[in-house]
N, C-alpha and C positions, 0 to 999 in steps of 0.2 A: 874710343877715339884717342889719337895720340896727343901727348901733351903739347900745348902751344905756348909761345912766349906770352908774357903777361899783357903786353901792348896789343898783340894780335887778338888774343882771347877777349880782352876787354872791349876792343873796338867792334869785333864781330858780334859779340853778345848784345851790345847796345843795338846794333842794326837788326839782329834776329828778333829781339823783343818787339821792335816797331813793326817788322814785317808780319809777325804773328797776329797783330791787331787788325790787319787789313784784309779785305776780301781778295785783293790781288797783290802779288809780290812785285809786279812790274815797276811801280814807282820807286822801288828801293834798289833796283838793279844797278843804277849808276852810283848810288851811295856806297854799295859794296865795292865797286870798282875803284872809286875814289879812296875808300878806306885802305884798300890793299896797295894802291899806287904809291902811298907815302911810306910803305914798309921797305926794308932792305931788299936788294935783288935776290931772286930765288936761288937758293941752293937746293941740293937734292932733298935735304930735310924739309925745306920750306914747301917743296912740291908735295911731299908726303903729308905735311900738316894740312895743306889746302885740299888735298884729295880727301883727307879725313873730314874736313869741314864740308865738302861737297856732299858727302854721305849724310852728314848731320843736317844740312840744308834740305836735302830730299826728305829725310825723316821728319823734319818739322813741317813738311808740306808746302815748301816754297815753290816746288815744281820745276819743270825743265827750263822755263824761261829764265829764272834767276840763276839756277845751278849751271846751265849750259853757257849762258852769256858770261857769267863770272869767270869760269875756268877756261872757256875757249879763249877769252881775252888774255889769259895769263899762261896758256900752254899747259894747264894742269891736265885737261882731258880734251879730247875732240868731242864734237856733238854726238857722234856715234857712241863714244865711251860713256857720255853722260846718260844717253838713252838706256844703255846697258845697266848703268848704275841705278837708274830710276826703276827699271824693270825688276832688277834684283831687290831693290829696297821695297818695291811694291809687293813682292812675294811674302815679305815678313812684316812690313810696317804699314802698308796702305791697303790691306785686304779688308775693306769696310764698305758699308752701305753709304751712299752719298760721297762727299768729297773730303771728309775728315780723316786725318792720319790715325793710325793705331799705335799706342805706346804700351810697353810692358811696365809692370810694377818696378822693375829695375831702372827703366828709363826715368820714371818719375822720381825714384829715390835718389838719383844722381843730382836732382835739382832741389837742393834744400838750403841754399844760401843766396843772399842777394847778389853775390858776385857771379854765380853761375846762373841764377834764376830760381824763383820760388814757384814750384809746381805743387798742385794738390789734386786729389781726385774726389769726385762726389757722384754717387750713384752711376758709376760707369763712365763718367766724363772726366777729361783731363783739362786742367786749367792752369794757365800761367798767371799768377796773381802778384808777380814781382812789383808792379807799379801800384798795386792796391795796398801793399803792406803798411805803408806809412799813413794811408788815408783811413785805415780801418777804425771805425768808431770805438771799438773795444781795445785799441792799441795794437801796434805791430807785433808785440811779443806774443799775443794770443795766436795770431796766424802762424807765427814761426814754430809754435808747438806742433802744428800739423804739416809743416814744410816737408815735401818729399813723400807724403803719404795721404791718407784719407781724412777729409774733414767731417765725414759722416758722424763719428762719435762726438765731435764737438758741437755739431748742429743738433744732435739729439739732446745734448746738455743745454745749449743755448737756443731753444726752439723758436725764439723770436726771429731767427733767420729764415724760417720756413714760411715765407710769404712770396707772393708772385713778384713783388717789387724787388726783393733781394735776389730771387732766382734770375730775374731779368738782368740785374747787375752782374751776377756771376757768369751768365752766358756770354757776356761781352768779352770775357777772358778765356773762353774755351778755345783750345788748340787741337783737340782730338778726342779720341775715345780710348778707354782702357782695354787692353787685350783681354779677351774673354768676358768682358763686361763686368758688372758688379758681382762679387762672389757671395751667393746666398748664405754660405757657411759663416760669413763674417758680418752678418746682420747684427746691428748694435742693439743690445738690450735697452729698454726704456728706463733711463735713470729716474724717471718720475712715476714709476709703477706703484710705489708704496706711499703716495702722498696722503695726508690726512683728509678727512671729510670737512667740507666747508658749508657755511650757511648759504642757502640758495638765493637769499636776498642780496648778497654782495654783488657789486658791479664788477665783473671780471674784465681786466685789461690785458692780461696774458695768462695762458693756461700752464705753460712750461717755460720758465719757472712761473709759479702761481703769483699773480699780483691782482689785487682787487681793492675797490674802495667802498666806503660806507655809502649806502643809498642816501640821496639828498634829503628825502623826507624824514629820515631818522637822524640826520646830522645835526648835532647841537640841540636836540630836543630834551636832553637831560644833561646834568653836569658832567657825568662820566659816560663814555661810549660803551654800550654793551660789548663784552668780550667777543661774542660771536659775530658782531657787526663792525668791529674795529678793523680799519684798513690793514691789508697784508702786503708787505713788500719783501719779496724773496728774490735773491740774485742767483740761487743755485738750488738743487734738490734739497728738500727738508731732511735733515739727519734724524735718525731714531736713536735715542740715547737711553741706556739703562741707568736709572738714578743710582743704583747700588754700586755701579762700576764707574760712575762719573768722578772725574778729578780735574781740578783747576790748577794750572801751573802758573806760578808767579816768579819771574826772574828778571835779570837786567842789571843795569848799573846802580850802585848804591844800595843794594839789598842782597839778601841771601836767597838761594833757590828754595821755594816752598811749594808743596802740593797740598791742596785742601780738598776734602770730600764735600759732598753736599751737606752731610750731617755736621762736618766741621764748621761750615759757614753758618749753619743755623744755630749752633750751640756755643761757639767761641766768640761771637761778636754780638753787639747790641743791635737789635732790629729797629729799622727806621722805615717810615712811610712818607711818600711825597706824591702830591697830586700834580701831575704835569701833562701838558699836551705834547704829543709827538707828531711831527709833520714830515712827510716825504719832501725832499728837495724839489721834486718835480710837480708838487701839488699845483693845480691850475695850469698845467702845461698846455692843455687844449687851447687856451686863449692865445698862446704864442704861436701855435700851429696855424691859427687863422691869419696870422700876419705873413708867415713864411715857413716853408717846410723845415722841420726839425727832426732830430734823432731822439727817440725815447718813448716811453709808454704814454698813452693818450689820457693822462689823468685829468679829471674835471676838478671839482672843489672838495672831493671826499677823501683825499689821501692825507687826512689829519684826524686825530681823535684825542680824547683825554681819558686818563685812567689814574687810579690811585695805585702806585707801584710800591711794593714792600720788599725789603731785603736788608742788606748790610751796606754800609758806606765804603766806597772804594778806598778812601783815605785811611780808614781803620785797618783794612786788609794790607795795604802797602806798609803802614807803620808796623803791623805785626811781622811783616817780612824784613823789618829792619830799616826801612827807608826813612831818612831824616832830611826833610826839605832844606834845613838850614846848613847842612854839611854835604849836600850832594850837588856841588857846583857842576854845571854843564848839562845836567839832566833837564831836558826841555819838553819832553813828550812822554805820554804813556800810550803804548801800542796795544791793540787787542786783536785776537784771532778767534774765529768761530770754528765750529765743527763742520759746517757746510763747506764742501769742496767740489772741484770739478774732477774730470778723469785724470788730469795731470797731478792731482794732489794739492793744487793751489786752493787755499781756503780764503773765505771772505775776511778782509782785514781793514782796520781803520785806526786812527789815533786822535787824541785830544791833547791840548796843551797841559803841562804839568800843573800850572796855576789853577786850572779848572778842576783837575783831578784831586788836588790836595787842599783846595780852598775850603775854609770852614763853612762858607755859605754856598759852596758849589753844589752840594746835595747829589753828587754822582753816586748811583746805587748799583750794586750787583743784586739784581732783583730775581726773586723766585715766586713772586705773587703779583697778581694783576686784579684789581677790584675785589680783593679779598679771596681770590681763588688761585689755585696753582696755575702757573703759566700753561697755556695750551702749546701744543707742538709748533703750530705756526708762529707763535709769538715768543719762541726761544726756550722752551722747556729743555733742561731743568733750570738753566740760569742764563740771564741776559744782562747786558749793560743798559742802563738808562741814564742818559746825559741830559738833564733838564736845560731848556733854553738853547739847545744845540740841534742842528738838523738831524733828522732821524737816521741818516746814513752812518752816523758815528755810534749809534746805540747797538752795538754788535750783539746778535742773537747766538744762542747755543755756545756761549762763551767757553773757550778752552784754554786760553793762554793770555797772560798779561806781561808786558815787557816795558820796563822803564828804560828810556833811551835819550841820547842827544839828538836823535833824528826822528822825523815823522815816520809813520808806517810807509813802507814802499809798495804797499798793495795797490793794485790798479785803481781801486775805488777811492783811494786817497790822492793818487798822483795823476791819473788820467780820466777822472770823472768827477762830477760834482764840483766843477769850477765854471764860473760864468765869464765869458769874454765879450768884447765889443761886438755890436751888431754887424760889423764889417768882417768878422772872423767866421769862416764857415768850415765844414768838414773837409772841404777841398783845399783850404788855405792854412789851416791851423798847423803850427810847427811845434817841434819838441821844445823849443825855447818858450813858446806860448804856454805850454803845459807846465814847464818847470818854474816859470816866473809867476804864474797866477797862484794866489794862496788858496788852499783847500777851504771849502765852505765850512764854517762852524756855526756862528749865530745867524739865524734867519732874519730877514727884514720884516717890518711890520706889514700885516696883511689883514684882509677881511673878506667875507663872502656872504651873499644872501642865500639863505636856505629855504625861505618861504616868503612869497609865493613861488611856485615853480616857473621856470622860463616858459613863455608862451601861454601863460594863464589868460583866460578871457573873462572879463568882468561884465556884469550887466550894466545897461545904460542907466545913468543916474547915480552910479557908485561914487561916493564922495571921498572915501578913504579905504585903504587896504592894510591889513595886518602884515607887517614885515618883521622877520626875525633872521638872525644869522650869528656868525661867530667872528671874533677878531683875535689876533695873536701877534706877539712880537718876541723875537728871540733875545737871549742875553739877560733874561729876568726883568725886562722892561715892561711895566704895567701899561694897560690900555686905559687912557684917560678920556677918550671921546670917540664916538662913532657918528659920522654924518651920513644921512641918507637923502637922496634926491629922487623926486618923481619925474623929472624932466631932463635927464641926461646931464645934470650938473648945473642947470641954470639957477635953481633954488635948492636950499638945503634945510633939513630938519635934524635935530639932535636926538639920537636914540637913547633909550633907557638901558643902562648896563646892569645885567643880571648877576654878575659875579665881580663886583668892585672890591677894592680894598685888599688886594694881595700884598704881601710883604714887599717893601721897597728893595729893588735889585734881586728879588727872589720870586718874581711873578712868573712862575713856570707854567701856569695853567692858561687855557684859552679864556676869553671873556665872551660870554653869550650876551646878546643884546636884542631888543625888540622895540617896536613903536607902531602906532596906528598912523600910517603915513597919509596926510591929506593929498588928494589928487587935484590937478588943475580944474578950476570951476567950469562946469558945463562941457568938459572935454569928451570927445568921442573919437575913437581911433587908437593907434598905437602909442605906447609910452615906453620910455627907457628908464628903468630904475637903476640906480647905482649907489654904491656905498664906499666909504673911505674911513680908515681908522687913524688915530693919532696916539702915539705912545708917550711914555713919561719923559722921553728925551725930545719930544716934539718932532719926532720923525713922522712923516705921513706918506701916503701912497701916491705914486705918479698917476696922472689921469689916463694915460694911454700905454699900450703894450709896446709899440714899435721902438721907442727909444731904449727899452730895456731888453729887447729880443736878444737871445743868445742861442747858439747852435744846439745846445743840449736842453734848452727849454726849462731851465731851473729858475727858482726864486721869482716867479711871476707874481708881483705884488701890486700890479696896477689896479685901479678902481675895478671892482667887480660889477658887471652890468648884466641885467636880464631884460627881456622884452615882454611886456604885457599889453593888453588892449582892452578898451572899453567899447563894447559892441553897441551899435545903434539898433533900436527896435526895427523890426520889419526886414 
């Protein structure tokens, strides 16, 4: 196609994209005419440009109605000439079953910017996703990696896209088929083919990447969660690392570049152990999805666990590399990168404030042991970060690089995820300003959950009390000082016994397990709603309902946890 003036090109592209969205191009015929009517009078070059655009319109499947009317009105072609152009175009571009146009890989490759349009292919289909780029939950940058080409490799990596709902959304952007269809020789190898084995009792929330939570009946039944049943949160395929070849890079502002082997870490630094809970930011997301649709894994209450983590302190390693917090003005963050990466080479990344990293009571570990055993592959072997009191998304697994910096990590998971917005902000309305102005989640709010009895438990008539147990947790090292439990939806309350009281002030990194024999309403028969709420050492407590704290990503749901039981009448 010939080069067009910027104004003509911009105006026509805007109309083209709208026309591609509709079953009929007829409503846009007059819009095209109005667009061209405000342009300068036609020179010979103008006619050539418009003739080129007629071919493009035909190729885009707008049909004779739009093409003929547009250019008959401006003397570009006669109706007969348009029919000839359409017939010619049909020989090479619209030889297809049904009514969709055919595009070559070169056609798709031409559309790799927002100015021209962003096209992608998937399993032989061609899609114009220009208007979806900024709405993509994973960020527009992710889609732009596939612009002008196939998204198949990316969907193989981010397999959560392979649902009927996502395919339905994609089909609304379909503009045609790929010439020759999908190339079998370009089938994408499964990036998850070598995943580790997992315990069959885990409740799987996604297979690729693998994400699973601890079964409720095992949750909080002991001070530490068994390694095999500890929840798993992976964002990308699990990397396989040879410990003998492993090396950790430390670099950035205010220190010298250092590389440490696993043996260096185990022999050059004092070993420390910390008992700490770790919780996914989306724990209890399912409760938010019952209010309104959200984006994210459908976690129940089991995306949390406790372990004794052992390794070396981050502050000791940074000091070994020459970092001096008293003379390193301007360094505000420590960034971390993992060995897990996607097909573009983008690795998982996060950061924490320098005060947390270097604080004498921050207890941030580079851990190589979990509950007295070597880390499993799923949990970050051979080395992971453990940031007590901070949301699990910052505890980077398979740690490969540490950078001291004036800035936060620019990784997607720090900048465009794990942030909570007002209930009025949705995936359709969120802006880049929203993302950039909201702070990245660090410390989690106070929360609690009932682990026993199970939801929908039926009790015999005459039952006067029921054994209830659960967990409570607050981020930032804040201790749990009380858990209240109600048998009647919050009308009356009873105080639970705390099984793990007395953690160190401002260093209460672990969860608090609790229990009580809960009296039931006298002579009650029928359904009951049990609920719990926790209070931390700053007297923060939980909101009673979900709706006021709903957010589009479904994170930090810390409303009262509620379950339903019933006392059955005889007969």
